[in-house]
N, CA and C atoms as a LAMMPS dump frame, in Angstrom:
ITEM: TIMESTEP
0
ITEM: NUMBER OF ATOMS
354
ITEM: BOX BOUNDS ff ff ff
-5.0000000000000000e+02 5.0000000000000000e+02
-5.0000000000000000e+02 5.0000000000000000e+02
-5.0000000000000000e+02 5.0000000000000000e+02
ITEM: ATOMS id mol type element x y z
1 1 1 N 5.869 -23.301 -4.015
2 1 2 C 4.48 -23.471 -4.368
3 1 3 C 3.577 -22.627 -3.462
4 2 1 N 3.947 -22.564 -2.19
5 2 2 C 3.182 -21.783 -1.217
6 2 3 C 3.162 -20.304 -1.613
7 3 1 N 4.294 -19.792 -2.111
8 3 2 C 4.38 -18.397 -2.525
9 3 3 C 3.462 -18.079 -3.696
10 4 1 N 3.318 -19.037 -4.625
11 4 2 C 2.402 -18.831 -5.754
12 4 3 C 0.957 -18.79 -5.288
13 5 1 N 0.639 -19.611 -4.285
14 5 2 C -0.706 -19.545 -3.716
15 5 3 C -0.947 -18.18 -3.076
16 6 1 N 0.075 -17.663 -2.414
17 6 2 C -0.047 -16.342 -1.804
18 6 3 C -0.272 -15.263 -2.853
19 7 1 N 0.474 -15.337 -3.948
20 7 2 C 0.292 -14.38 -5.028
21 7 3 C -1.111 -14.504 -5.627
22 8 1 N -1.591 -15.734 -5.751
23 8 2 C -2.949 -15.953 -6.264
24 8 3 C -3.98 -15.331 -5.324
25 9 1 N -3.771 -15.476 -4.009
26 9 2 C -4.681 -14.846 -3.05
27 9 3 C -4.652 -13.328 -3.192
28 10 1 N -3.465 -12.77 -3.313
29 10 2 C -3.355 -11.31 -3.45
30 10 3 C -4.073 -10.812 -4.698
31 11 1 N -3.857 -11.49 -5.802
32 11 2 C -4.503 -11.086 -7.057
33 11 3 C -6.006 -11.301 -7.009
34 12 1 N -6.449 -12.398 -6.401
35 12 2 C -7.885 -12.667 -6.307
36 12 3 C -8.585 -11.629 -5.437
37 13 1 N -7.959 -11.271 -4.314
38 13 2 C -8.583 -10.286 -3.434
39 13 3 C -8.564 -8.891 -4.056
40 14 1 N -7.503 -8.567 -4.786
41 14 2 C -7.489 -7.28 -5.479
42 14 3 C -8.558 -7.246 -6.565
43 15 1 N -8.717 -8.329 -7.288
44 15 2 C -9.755 -8.393 -8.323
45 15 3 C -11.15 -8.305 -7.706
46 16 1 N -11.346 -8.989 -6.579
47 16 2 C -12.64 -8.91 -5.892
48 16 3 C -12.904 -7.485 -5.419
49 17 1 N -11.867 -6.829 -4.918
50 17 2 C -12.021 -5.44 -4.503
51 17 3 C -12.361 -4.537 -5.668
52 18 1 N -11.742 -4.783 -6.801
53 18 2 C -12.034 -3.991 -8.004
54 18 3 C -13.476 -4.212 -8.45
55 19 1 N -13.923 -5.461 -8.438
56 19 2 C -15.309 -5.758 -8.817
57 19 3 C -16.303 -5.101 -7.866
58 20 1 N -16.025 -5.179 -6.565
59 20 2 C -16.92 -4.55 -5.585
60 20 3 C -16.941 -3.03 -5.741
61 21 1 N -15.768 -2.449 -5.926
62 21 2 C -15.693 -0.99 -6.039
63 21 3 C -16.435 -0.493 -7.27
64 22 1 N -16.279 -1.182 -8.371
65 22 2 C -16.958 -0.756 -9.604
66 22 3 C -18.432 -1.142 -9.589
67 23 1 N -18.721 -2.345 -9.111
68 23 2 C -20.104 -2.822 -9.111
69 23 3 C -21.003 -2.048 -8.164
70 24 1 N -20.465 -1.655 -7.017
71 24 2 C -21.261 -0.917 -6.034
72 24 3 C -21.034 0.587 -6.114
73 25 1 N -20.234 1.033 -7.073
74 25 2 C -19.909 2.461 -7.259
75 25 3 C -19.387 3.073 -5.962
76 26 1 N -18.45 2.369 -5.338
77 26 2 C -17.859 2.847 -4.088
78 26 3 C -16.922 4.017 -4.364
79 27 1 N -16.76 4.92 -3.402
80 27 2 C -15.863 6.061 -3.61
81 27 3 C -14.388 5.72 -3.352
82 28 1 N -14.078 4.437 -3.225
83 28 2 C -12.712 3.999 -2.974
84 28 3 C -12.19 3.229 -4.173
85 29 1 N -10.88 3.292 -4.416
86 29 2 C -10.311 2.488 -5.509
87 29 3 C -10.403 0.994 -5.187
88 30 1 N -10.485 0.197 -6.223
89 30 2 C -10.575 -1.248 -6.06
90 30 3 C -9.456 -1.863 -5.246
91 31 1 N -8.184 -1.464 -5.455
92 31 2 C -7.115 -2.048 -4.648
93 31 3 C -7.248 -1.748 -3.152
94 32 1 N -7.83 -0.608 -2.799
95 32 2 C -8.034 -0.304 -1.379
96 32 3 C -9.093 -1.246 -0.802
97 33 1 N -10.158 -1.475 -1.543
98 33 2 C -11.182 -2.422 -1.098
99 33 3 C -10.57 -3.815 -0.996
100 34 1 N -9.712 -4.164 -1.958
101 34 2 C -9.025 -5.452 -1.912
102 34 3 C -8.132 -5.591 -0.692
103 35 1 N -7.489 -4.5 -0.279
104 35 2 C -6.649 -4.557 0.925
105 35 3 C -7.489 -4.768 2.172
106 36 1 N -8.68 -4.178 2.213
107 36 2 C -9.582 -4.398 3.349
108 36 3 C -10.028 -5.861 3.364
109 37 1 N -10.327 -6.406 2.19
110 37 2 C -10.67 -7.824 2.111
111 37 3 C -9.501 -8.698 2.558
112 38 1 N -8.276 -8.307 2.167
113 38 2 C -7.083 -9.045 2.579
114 38 3 C -6.919 -8.997 4.091
115 39 1 N -7.164 -7.843 4.681
116 39 2 C -7.06 -7.713 6.132
117 39 3 C -8.011 -8.685 6.822
118 40 1 N -9.229 -8.781 6.31
119 40 2 C -10.185 -9.723 6.891
120 40 3 C -9.76 -11.173 6.642
121 41 1 N -9.225 -11.445 5.46
122 41 2 C -8.855 -12.818 5.097
123 41 3 C -7.615 -13.3 5.832
124 42 1 N -6.797 -12.393 6.325
125 42 2 C -5.564 -12.799 7.015
126 42 3 C -5.834 -13.451 8.366
127 43 1 N -7.064 -13.489 8.795
128 43 2 C -7.402 -14.17 10.048
129 43 3 C -7.352 -15.688 9.887
130 44 1 N -7.416 -16.181 8.648
131 44 2 C -7.409 -17.613 8.402
132 44 3 C -6.02 -18.068 7.97
133 45 1 N -5.502 -19.129 8.588
134 45 2 C -4.172 -19.652 8.206
135 45 3 C -4.093 -20.068 6.742
136 46 1 N -5.23 -20.48 6.172
137 46 2 C -5.258 -20.881 4.758
138 46 3 C -4.82 -19.736 3.855
139 47 1 N -5.079 -18.512 4.261
140 47 2 C -4.679 -17.33 3.497
141 47 3 C -3.38 -16.762 4.045
142 48 1 N -3.273 -16.678 5.365
143 48 2 C -2.149 -15.999 6.005
144 48 3 C -0.795 -16.617 5.655
145 49 1 N -0.67 -17.924 5.697
146 49 2 C 0.633 -18.561 5.486
147 49 3 C 1.161 -18.395 4.057
148 50 1 N 0.343 -18.649 3.025
149 50 2 C 0.859 -18.418 1.671
150 50 3 C 1.153 -16.946 1.384
151 51 1 N 0.311 -16.047 1.894
152 51 2 C 0.538 -14.623 1.667
153 51 3 C 1.819 -14.177 2.371
154 52 1 N 2.098 -14.722 3.552
155 52 2 C 3.333 -14.378 4.268
156 52 3 C 4.558 -14.8 3.46
157 53 1 N 4.513 -15.985 2.879
158 53 2 C 5.655 -16.441 2.073
159 53 3 C 5.825 -15.591 0.821
160 54 1 N 4.718 -15.24 0.188
161 54 2 C 4.775 -14.382 -0.995
162 54 3 C 5.314 -13.002 -0.62
163 55 1 N 4.873 -12.47 0.51
164 55 2 C 5.334 -11.155 0.955
165 55 3 C 6.832 -11.165 1.241
166 56 1 N 7.334 -12.229 1.844
167 56 2 C 8.777 -12.329 2.103
168 56 3 C 9.558 -12.303 0.786
169 57 1 N 9.067 -13.035 -0.205
170 57 2 C 9.74 -13.054 -1.505
171 57 3 C 9.721 -11.667 -2.142
172 58 1 N 8.556 -11.024 -2.142
173 58 2 C 8.452 -9.701 -2.765
174 58 3 C 9.323 -8.678 -2.037
175 59 1 N 9.36 -8.735 -0.719
176 59 2 C 10.181 -7.789 0.037
177 59 3 C 11.675 -8.027 -0.187
178 60 1 N 12.055 -9.279 -0.399
179 60 2 C 13.475 -9.547 -0.634
180 60 3 C 13.928 -9.029 -2.003
181 61 1 N 12.991 -8.823 -2.92
182 61 2 C 13.307 -8.314 -4.257
183 61 3 C 12.721 -6.924 -4.487
184 62 1 N 12.47 -6.197 -3.428
185 62 2 C 11.814 -4.896 -3.524
186 62 3 C 12.611 -3.899 -4.367
187 63 1 N 13.927 -3.959 -4.288
188 63 2 C 14.741 -2.993 -5.034
189 63 3 C 14.52 -3.104 -6.541
190 64 1 N 14.182 -4.29 -7.032
191 64 2 C 13.925 -4.45 -8.466
192 64 3 C 12.687 -3.69 -8.919
193 65 1 N 11.764 -3.451 -7.992
194 65 2 C 10.536 -2.76 -8.361
195 65 3 C 10.761 -1.27 -8.606
196 66 1 N 11.909 -0.74 -8.198
197 66 2 C 12.206 0.667 -8.419
198 66 3 C 12.848 0.926 -9.776
199 67 1 N 13.257 -0.097 -10.477
200 67 2 C 13.917 0.077 -11.775
201 67 3 C 12.986 0.74 -12.791
202 68 1 N 11.728 0.305 -12.939
203 68 2 C 10.856 0.995 -13.912
204 68 3 C 10.656 2.472 -13.58
205 69 1 N 10.585 2.809 -12.314
206 69 2 C 10.438 4.208 -11.924
207 69 3 C 11.666 5.003 -12.347
208 70 1 N 12.837 4.458 -12.115
209 70 2 C 14.074 5.135 -12.513
210 70 3 C 14.164 5.324 -14.008
211 71 1 N 13.762 4.309 -14.759
212 71 2 C 13.769 4.417 -16.219
213 71 3 C 12.771 5.479 -16.665
214 72 1 N 11.602 5.522 -16.034
215 72 2 C 10.603 6.527 -16.377
216 72 3 C 11.095 7.939 -16.116
217 73 1 N 11.792 8.127 -15.007
218 73 2 C 12.347 9.45 -14.703
219 73 3 C 13.401 9.821 -15.746
220 74 1 N 14.241 8.887 -16.101
221 74 2 C 15.302 9.178 -17.068
222 74 3 C 14.727 9.503 -18.452
223 75 1 N 13.604 8.893 -18.829
224 75 2 C 13.041 9.166 -20.151
225 75 3 C 12.273 10.485 -20.18
226 76 1 N 11.954 11.043 -19.031
227 76 2 C 11.201 12.301 -18.974
228 76 3 C 11.986 13.393 -18.249
229 77 1 N 13.257 13.481 -18.514
230 77 2 C 14.085 14.487 -17.848
231 77 3 C 13.653 15.906 -18.202
232 78 1 N 13.125 16.115 -19.408
233 78 2 C 12.667 17.452 -19.788
234 78 3 C 11.509 17.897 -18.889
235 79 1 N 10.58 16.98 -18.632
236 79 2 C 9.473 17.305 -17.734
237 79 3 C 9.967 17.539 -16.31
238 80 1 N 10.949 16.749 -15.903
239 80 2 C 11.507 16.905 -14.558
240 80 3 C 12.179 18.262 -14.406
241 81 1 N 12.894 18.697 -15.442
242 81 2 C 13.542 20.012 -15.358
243 81 3 C 12.512 21.134 -15.392
244 82 1 N 11.382 20.914 -16.074
245 82 2 C 10.344 21.937 -16.161
246 82 3 C 9.507 22.017 -14.887
247 83 1 N 9.119 20.873 -14.344
248 83 2 C 8.208 20.839 -13.193
249 83 3 C 8.86 20.321 -11.91
250 84 1 N 10.145 20.082 -11.933
251 84 2 C 10.827 19.482 -10.789
252 84 3 C 10.692 20.278 -9.501
253 85 1 N 10.826 21.588 -9.585
254 85 2 C 10.704 22.422 -8.392
255 85 3 C 9.328 22.34 -7.773
256 86 1 N 8.312 22.411 -8.62
257 86 2 C 6.932 22.309 -8.126
258 86 3 C 6.66 20.938 -7.531
259 87 1 N 7.171 19.906 -8.183
260 87 2 C 6.972 18.555 -7.658
261 87 3 C 7.649 18.392 -6.306
262 88 1 N 8.832 18.96 -6.151
263 88 2 C 9.534 18.882 -4.877
264 88 3 C 8.735 19.574 -3.773
265 89 1 N 8.177 20.745 -4.079
266 89 2 C 7.36 21.461 -3.089
267 89 3 C 6.143 20.627 -2.703
268 90 1 N 5.465 20.039 -3.685
269 90 2 C 4.279 19.231 -3.412
270 90 3 C 4.64 18.007 -2.576
271 91 1 N 5.746 17.357 -2.91
272 91 2 C 6.161 16.172 -2.16
273 91 3 C 6.489 16.533 -0.715
274 92 1 N 7.231 17.62 -0.514
275 92 2 C 7.595 18.027 0.849
276 92 3 C 6.352 18.422 1.64
277 93 1 N 5.463 19.225 1.043
278 93 2 C 4.252 19.65 1.748
279 93 3 C 3.335 18.474 2.076
280 94 1 N 3.161 17.565 1.139
281 94 2 C 2.281 16.424 1.406
282 94 3 C 2.88 15.502 2.461
283 95 1 N 4.204 15.356 2.461
284 95 2 C 4.846 14.537 3.49
285 95 3 C 4.655 15.16 4.86
286 96 1 N 4.888 16.45 4.971
287 96 2 C 4.721 17.133 6.262
288 96 3 C 3.264 17.12 6.702
289 97 1 N 2.336 17.268 5.763
290 97 2 C 0.921 17.208 6.116
291 97 3 C 0.55 15.822 6.639
292 98 1 N 1.022 14.799 5.972
293 98 2 C 0.765 13.429 6.426
294 98 3 C 1.337 13.161 7.805
295 99 1 N 2.56 13.65 8.043
296 99 2 C 3.172 13.484 9.366
297 99 3 C 2.391 14.233 10.434
298 100 1 N 1.95 15.448 10.112
299 100 2 C 1.205 16.247 11.086
300 100 3 C -0.14 15.598 11.419
301 101 1 N -0.846 15.127 10.408
302 101 2 C -2.132 14.478 10.655
303 101 3 C -1.945 13.214 11.486
304 102 1 N -0.931 12.431 11.17
305 102 2 C -0.649 11.221 11.943
306 102 3 C -0.332 11.567 13.391
307 103 1 N 0.496 12.587 13.606
308 103 2 C 0.843 12.998 14.97
309 103 3 C -0.39 13.481 15.728
310 104 1 N -1.25 14.252 15.072
311 104 2 C -2.463 14.734 15.737
312 104 3 C -3.417 13.597 16.087
313 105 1 N -3.575 12.649 15.193
314 105 2 C -4.444 11.509 15.475
315 105 3 C -3.9 10.711 16.646
316 106 1 N -2.608 10.435 16.651
317 106 2 C -2.004 9.692 17.755
318 106 3 C -2.097 10.466 19.06
319 107 1 N -1.942 11.77 18.996
320 107 2 C -2.041 12.599 20.199
321 107 3 C -3.449 12.542 20.79
322 108 1 N -4.446 12.605 19.916
323 108 2 C -5.827 12.604 20.388
324 108 3 C -6.309 11.216 20.792
325 109 1 N -5.657 10.177 20.325
326 109 2 C -6.007 8.835 20.775
327 109 3 C -5.538 8.599 22.202
328 110 1 N -4.561 9.354 22.638
329 110 2 C -4.064 9.232 24.005
330 110 3 C -2.957 8.215 24.12
331 111 1 N -2.3 8.233 25.257
332 111 2 C -1.193 7.289 25.456
333 111 3 C -1.705 5.86 25.624
334 112 1 N -0.923 4.929 25.154
335 112 2 C -1.252 3.519 25.292
336 112 3 C -0.66 3.034 26.609
337 113 1 N -1.488 2.454 27.441
338 113 2 C -1.008 1.909 28.714
339 113 3 C -0.976 0.393 28.617
340 114 1 N -0.416 -0.232 29.643
341 114 2 C -0.331 -1.676 29.638
342 114 3 C -1.717 -2.307 29.681
343 115 1 N -2.672 -1.664 30.332
344 115 2 C -4.031 -2.19 30.398
345 115 3 C -4.685 -2.188 29.018
346 116 1 N -4.3 -1.245 28.137
347 116 2 C -4.864 -1.194 26.796
348 116 3 C -4.37 -2.333 25.916
349 117 1 N -3.191 -2.85 26.219
350 117 2 C -2.622 -3.931 25.396
351 117 3 C -3.33 -5.243 25.586
352 118 1 N -4.006 -5.413 26.69
353 118 2 C -4.639 -6.699 27.002
354 118 3 C -5.945 -6.858 26.351
């Protein structure tokens, strides 16, 4: 029952984020706004505990979520053979760009010392 409450919280916060994003014409997608709302809501045990149980359930069944992607790839093999090389280049470049930006941000933030943890 706790897991269903967690799922309800996730869906409610995503819906609230979608409403805020569309209603205020924000430049961010609704699910991103919903994740920010979730981050704020996780400070309360009323939200944190059910969401934690729901997250454990979803993570334990994560492999099932890849089945639709695999089926989609198999049904579009012609597109994959036509654009596969370009997609591979884009995926590799975007991954390396993301890693480089993350490394630069962490480098410029400086080393974390024990005094910073407190």
